[in-house]
DSSP file (Angstrom, degrees, kcal/mol; ACC not computed):
  #  RESIDUE AA STRUCTURE BP1 BP2  ACC     N-H-->O    O-->H-N    N-H-->O    O-->H-N    TCO  KAPPA ALPHA  PHI   PSI    X-CA   Y-CA   Z-CA
    1    1 A M     >        0   0    0      0, 0.0     4,-2.1     0, 0.0     5,-0.2   0.000 360.0 360.0 360.0 -37.8    0.0    0.0    0.0
    2    2 A D  H  >  +     0   0    0      1,-0.2     4,-2.6     2,-0.2     5,-0.2   0.864 360.0  53.7 -66.0 -34.7    2.8    2.4    0.7
    3    3 A D  H  > S+     0   0    0      2,-0.2     4,-2.3     1,-0.2    -1,-0.2   0.892 108.5  49.3 -66.0 -38.4    4.3    1.8   -2.7
    4    4 A L  H  > S+     0   0    0      2,-0.2     4,-2.0     1,-0.2    -2,-0.2   0.912 112.7  47.2 -65.2 -42.9    1.0    2.6   -4.3
    5    5 A K  H  X S+     0   0    0     -4,-2.1     4,-2.2     2,-0.2    -2,-0.2   0.905 113.2  48.6 -65.2 -42.0    0.8    5.8   -2.3
    6    6 A L  H  X S+     0   0    0     -4,-2.6     4,-2.3     1,-0.2    -2,-0.2   0.881 109.2  53.3 -65.2 -38.5    4.4    6.7   -3.1
    7    7 A N  H  X S+     0   0    0     -4,-2.3     4,-1.9     2,-0.2    -1,-0.2   0.902 109.5  48.2 -63.9 -41.3    3.8    6.0   -6.8
    8    8 A K  H  X S+     0   0    0     -4,-2.0     4,-2.4     2,-0.2    -2,-0.2   0.901 110.9  51.2 -65.2 -41.0    0.8    8.4   -6.8
    9    9 A L  H  X S+     0   0    0     -4,-2.2     4,-2.5     1,-0.2    -2,-0.2   0.891 109.3  49.6 -65.3 -38.8    2.8   11.1   -5.0
   10   10 A T  H  X S+     0   0    0     -4,-2.3     4,-2.3     2,-0.2    -1,-0.2   0.884 110.5  51.0 -67.9 -36.2    5.6   10.9   -7.6
   11   11 A K  H  X S+     0   0    0     -4,-1.9     4,-2.1     2,-0.2    -2,-0.2   0.913 111.8  47.1 -64.5 -41.7    3.1   11.1  -10.4
   12   12 A I  H  X S+     0   0    0     -4,-2.4     4,-2.5     2,-0.2    -2,-0.2   0.910 111.4  51.3 -65.2 -41.5    1.6   14.2   -8.8
   13   13 A A  H  X S+     0   0    0     -4,-2.5     4,-1.2     1,-0.2    -2,-0.2   0.893 110.8  48.1 -63.1 -40.0    5.0   15.7   -8.3
   14   14 A K  H  < S+     0   0    0     -4,-2.3     4,-0.3     2,-0.2    -1,-0.2   0.881 111.1  51.2 -67.5 -37.4    6.0   15.1  -11.9
   15   15 A M  H >< S+     0   0    0     -4,-2.1     3,-1.3     1,-0.2     6,-0.3   0.912 108.8  50.2 -66.2 -42.1    2.7   16.7  -13.1
   16   16 A I  H 3< S+     0   0    0     -4,-2.5    -1,-0.2     1,-0.3    -2,-0.2   0.797 104.8  59.9 -66.1 -27.5    3.2   19.8  -11.0
   17   17 A D  T 3< S+     0   0    0     -4,-1.2    -1,-0.3    -5,-0.2    -2,-0.2   0.513  86.2  99.3 -80.6  -4.4    6.7   20.2  -12.4
   18   18 A T  S <> S-     0   0    0     -3,-1.3     4,-1.4    -4,-0.3     5,-0.1  -0.496  74.9-131.7 -85.4 154.2    5.5   20.5  -16.0
   19   19 A N  H  > S+     0   0    0      1,-0.2     4,-2.4     2,-0.2     5,-0.2   0.811 105.9  61.5 -71.0 -30.4    5.1   23.8  -17.8
   20   20 A A  H  > S+     0   0    0      1,-0.2     4,-2.4     2,-0.2    -1,-0.2   0.890 103.3  50.0 -64.1 -38.7    1.6   22.8  -19.0
   21   21 A Y  H  > S+     0   0    0     -6,-0.3     4,-2.4     2,-0.2    -1,-0.2   0.914 110.6  49.2 -64.8 -42.9    0.4   22.6  -15.4
   22   22 A R  H  X S+     0   0    0     -4,-1.4     4,-2.3     2,-0.2    -2,-0.2   0.892 111.4  49.5 -64.6 -39.5    1.9   26.0  -14.6
   23   23 A L  H  X S+     0   0    0     -4,-2.4     4,-2.6     2,-0.2     5,-0.2   0.907 110.2  51.0 -65.3 -41.5    0.2   27.5  -17.7
   24   24 A F  H  X S+     0   0    0     -4,-2.4     4,-2.7     1,-0.2    -2,-0.2   0.921 110.6  48.5 -60.2 -45.1   -3.1   25.9  -16.6
   25   25 A I  H  X S+     0   0    0     -4,-2.4     4,-2.4     2,-0.2     5,-0.2   0.904 111.3  50.5 -63.2 -41.6   -2.8   27.4  -13.1
   26   26 A L  H  X S+     0   0    0     -4,-2.3     4,-2.1     2,-0.2    -2,-0.2   0.944 113.3  44.5 -61.0 -48.9   -2.0   30.8  -14.6
   27   27 A V  H  X S+     0   0    0     -4,-2.6     4,-2.4     1,-0.2    -2,-0.2   0.901 111.8  54.2 -64.0 -40.4   -5.0   30.8  -16.9
   28   28 A F  H  X S+     0   0    0     -4,-2.7     4,-2.4    -5,-0.2    -1,-0.2   0.932 111.7  43.0 -59.3 -47.5   -7.2   29.4  -14.1
   29   29 A F  H  X S+     0   0    0     -4,-2.4     4,-1.7     2,-0.2    -1,-0.2   0.815 111.4  54.3 -74.1 -28.6   -6.4   32.3  -11.7
   30   30 A V  H  < S+     0   0    0     -4,-2.1    -1,-0.2    -5,-0.2    -2,-0.2   0.910 112.0  45.6 -66.2 -40.7   -6.6   34.9  -14.4
   31   31 A I  H >< S+     0   0    0     -4,-2.4     3,-1.3     1,-0.2     6,-0.4   0.915 110.8  52.5 -67.1 -42.3  -10.1   33.7  -15.2
   32   32 A V  H 3< S+     0   0    0     -4,-2.4    -1,-0.2     1,-0.3    -2,-0.2   0.851 114.5  42.2 -63.8 -33.9  -11.1   33.5  -11.6
   33   33 A F  T 3< S+     0   0    0     -4,-1.7    -1,-0.3    -5,-0.1    -2,-0.2   0.317  94.9 111.2 -94.2   8.6  -10.0   37.2  -11.0
   34   34 A S  S <> S-     0   0    0     -3,-1.3     4,-1.7    -4,-0.2     3,-0.3  -0.253  83.3 -97.4 -80.9 172.0  -11.5   38.5  -14.2
   35   35 A W  H  > S+     0   0    0      1,-0.2     4,-2.1     2,-0.2     3,-0.1   0.881 115.2  56.0 -60.5 -46.3  -14.4   40.8  -14.6
   36   36 A P  H  > S+     0   0    0      0, 0.0     4,-0.5     0, 0.0    -1,-0.2   0.894 113.1  42.1 -59.3 -37.4  -17.3   38.3  -15.2
   37   37 A Y  H  4 S+     0   0    0     -6,-0.4     3,-0.3    -3,-0.3    -2,-0.2   0.819 117.3  47.0 -76.6 -29.1  -16.5   36.3  -12.1
   38   38 A M  H >< S+     0   0    0     -4,-1.7     3,-1.3     1,-0.2     4,-0.3   0.699  95.7  75.1 -83.5 -18.6  -16.0   39.5  -10.0
   39   39 A S  H >< S+     0   0    0     -4,-2.1     3,-1.3     1,-0.3     4,-0.3   0.784  85.3  63.0 -68.3 -26.5  -19.1   41.2  -11.2
   40   40 A F  G >< S+     0   0    0     -4,-0.5     3,-0.9    -3,-0.3    -1,-0.3   0.706  89.4  71.6 -70.3 -15.2  -21.4   39.1   -9.1
   41   41 A L  G X  S+     0   0    0     -3,-1.3     3,-0.7     1,-0.2    -1,-0.2   0.670  83.5  68.4 -74.3 -15.6  -19.8   40.5   -6.0
   42   42 A E  G <  S+     0   0    0     -3,-1.3    -1,-0.2    -4,-0.3    -2,-0.2   0.746  96.2  54.7 -71.8 -22.5  -21.4   43.9   -6.6
   43   43 A Q  G <  S+     0   0    0     -3,-0.9    -1,-0.2    -4,-0.3     2,-0.2   0.461 102.0  64.1 -93.6  -1.1  -24.9   42.5   -5.8
   44   44 A V  S <  S-     0   0    0     -3,-0.7    -3,-0.0     1,-0.2     0, 0.0  -0.614  90.3 -77.5-119.8 176.8  -24.1   40.9   -2.4
   45   45 A D        -     0   0    0     -2,-0.2     3,-0.5     1,-0.1    -1,-0.2  -0.092  49.0-101.4 -66.1 169.7  -23.1   42.0    1.1
   46   46 A Y  S  > S+     0   0    0      1,-0.2     4,-1.4     2,-0.2     5,-0.1   0.717 114.9  65.5 -69.4 -21.3  -19.5   43.0    2.0
   47   47 A V  H  > S+     0   0    0      1,-0.2     4,-2.5     2,-0.2    -1,-0.2   0.881  95.5  56.2 -70.5 -38.1  -18.7   39.7    3.6
   48   48 A V  H  > S+     0   0    0     -3,-0.5     4,-2.9     2,-0.2     5,-0.2   0.933 107.1  45.8 -65.7 -48.6  -19.0   37.6    0.4
   49   49 A P  H  > S+     0   0    0      0, 0.0     4,-2.8     0, 0.0     5,-0.3   0.916 114.2  50.1 -61.6 -39.4  -16.5   39.5   -1.7
   50   50 A F  H  X S+     0   0    0     -4,-1.4     4,-2.5     1,-0.2    -2,-0.2   0.936 113.5  44.8 -62.0 -45.5  -14.0   39.4    1.2
   51   51 A T  H  X S+     0   0    0     -4,-2.5     4,-2.6     2,-0.2     5,-0.2   0.905 113.9  50.4 -65.2 -42.0  -14.5   35.7    1.7
   52   52 A Y  H  X S+     0   0    0     -4,-2.9     4,-2.6     2,-0.2     5,-0.2   0.955 114.5  42.4 -60.5 -52.1  -14.3   35.0   -2.1
   53   53 A L  H  X S+     0   0    0     -4,-2.8     4,-2.6     1,-0.2     5,-0.3   0.893 114.6  51.3 -64.9 -39.2  -11.1   37.0   -2.5
   54   54 A F  H  X S+     0   0    0     -4,-2.5     4,-2.2    -5,-0.3    -1,-0.2   0.920 112.6  45.9 -63.0 -44.0   -9.5   35.6    0.6
   55   55 A A  H  X S+     0   0    0     -4,-2.6     4,-2.3     2,-0.2    -2,-0.2   0.909 114.6  46.6 -67.0 -42.7  -10.3   32.0   -0.4
   56   56 A V  H  X S+     0   0    0     -4,-2.6     4,-2.5     2,-0.2    -2,-0.2   0.918 114.0  47.3 -68.6 -42.3   -9.0   32.5   -4.0
   57   57 A W  H  X S+     0   0    0     -4,-2.6     4,-2.7    -5,-0.2     5,-0.2   0.901 112.0  51.6 -64.6 -39.1   -5.8   34.2   -2.9
   58   58 A G  H  X S+     0   0    0     -4,-2.2     4,-2.3    -5,-0.3    -2,-0.2   0.911 110.7  47.9 -62.0 -42.0   -5.3   31.5   -0.3
   59   59 A L  H  X S+     0   0    0     -4,-2.3     4,-2.5     2,-0.2    -2,-0.2   0.902 111.5  50.8 -64.1 -41.2   -5.7   28.8   -2.9
   60   60 A C  H  X S+     0   0    0     -4,-2.5     4,-2.4     2,-0.2    -2,-0.2   0.923 111.6  46.9 -62.3 -45.1   -3.3   30.7   -5.2
   61   61 A I  H  X S+     0   0    0     -4,-2.7     4,-2.5     2,-0.2    -2,-0.2   0.900 111.8  51.4 -63.8 -41.2   -0.7   30.9   -2.5
   62   62 A L  H  X S+     0   0    0     -4,-2.3     4,-2.5     2,-0.2    -2,-0.2   0.915 110.5  47.9 -62.7 -44.1   -1.1   27.3   -1.6
   63   63 A V  H  X S+     0   0    0     -4,-2.5     4,-2.4     1,-0.2    -2,-0.2   0.917 113.2  48.1 -64.3 -42.9   -0.6   26.2   -5.2
   64   64 A L  H  X S+     0   0    0     -4,-2.4     4,-2.4     2,-0.2    -2,-0.2   0.891 111.7  50.5 -64.3 -38.7    2.5   28.4   -5.6
   65   65 A M  H  X S+     0   0    0     -4,-2.5     4,-2.5     2,-0.2    -2,-0.2   0.924 111.2  47.5 -65.2 -44.3    3.9   27.0   -2.3
   66   66 A I  H  X S+     0   0    0     -4,-2.5     4,-2.2     1,-0.2    -2,-0.2   0.914 113.3  49.2 -63.7 -42.0    3.3   23.4   -3.4
   67   67 A G  H  X S+     0   0    0     -4,-2.4     4,-1.8     1,-0.2    -2,-0.2   0.898 113.4  45.2 -64.4 -40.9    4.9   24.1   -6.8
   68   68 A S  H  X S+     0   0    0     -4,-2.4     4,-2.4     2,-0.2    -2,-0.2   0.871 111.8  52.5 -73.1 -35.3    7.9   25.8   -5.3
   69   69 A R  H  X S+     0   0    0     -4,-2.5     4,-2.5     2,-0.2    -2,-0.2   0.916 109.7  49.2 -63.4 -42.5    8.4   23.1   -2.7
   70   70 A N  H  X S+     0   0    0     -4,-2.2     4,-2.3     1,-0.2    -2,-0.2   0.903 111.1  49.6 -63.7 -41.4    8.3   20.4   -5.3
   71   71 A K  H  X S+     0   0    0     -4,-1.8     4,-2.0     2,-0.2    -2,-0.2   0.905 111.6  48.6 -65.6 -41.2   10.9   22.3   -7.4
   72   72 A D  H  X S+     0   0    0     -4,-2.4     4,-2.2     2,-0.2    -2,-0.2   0.907 111.9  49.6 -64.2 -41.7   13.2   22.7   -4.3
   73   73 A D  H  X S+     0   0    0     -4,-2.5     4,-2.1     1,-0.2    -2,-0.2   0.896 111.3  48.3 -64.9 -40.1   12.9   19.0   -3.5
   74   74 A S  H  X S+     0   0    0     -4,-2.3     4,-1.7     2,-0.2    -1,-0.2   0.866 111.1  50.7 -70.9 -34.1   13.7   17.9   -7.0
   75   75 A N  H  X S+     0   0    0     -4,-2.0     4,-2.1     2,-0.2    -2,-0.2   0.898 110.3  50.1 -66.5 -39.9   16.7   20.3   -7.2
   76   76 A D  H  X S+     0   0    0     -4,-2.2     4,-2.0     1,-0.2    -2,-0.2   0.899 110.4  49.1 -65.3 -40.3   18.0   18.9   -3.9
   77   77 A S  H  X S+     0   0    0     -4,-2.1     4,-0.6     1,-0.2    -1,-0.2   0.851 110.8  50.6 -69.4 -32.7   17.6   15.3   -5.1
   78   78 A K  H  < S+     0   0    0     -4,-1.7     3,-0.4     3,-0.2    -1,-0.2   0.890 112.3  47.1 -70.4 -38.1   19.5   16.1   -8.3
   79   79 A N  H  < S+     0   0    0     -4,-2.1    -2,-0.2     1,-0.2    -1,-0.2   0.836 109.9  53.1 -72.2 -32.0   22.3   17.7   -6.4
   80   80 A N  H  <        0   0    0     -4,-2.0    -1,-0.2    -5,-0.2    -2,-0.2   0.567 360.0 360.0 -83.1  -8.2   22.6   14.9   -3.9
   81   81 A G     <        0   0    0     -4,-0.6    -3,-0.2    -3,-0.4    -2,-0.1   0.417 360.0 360.0 130.1 360.0   23.0   12.2   -6.5
């Protein structure tokens, strides 16, 4: 079972390290912060836009952190042998 879990994690790590994944993430966050998605925030109370922006920025930071951690780990493994 641990080998299966490790195999899935290595596949995910390889996927995150590709340029296509980074491009997808960039396009996704540009769309999420674009005008059509932000326009619905004018019709609601002040709490909803704050929560929306906080959640999306948190997700963006989390994705960037995971991507940079994976890149650091792969660089360390390449340097160590």
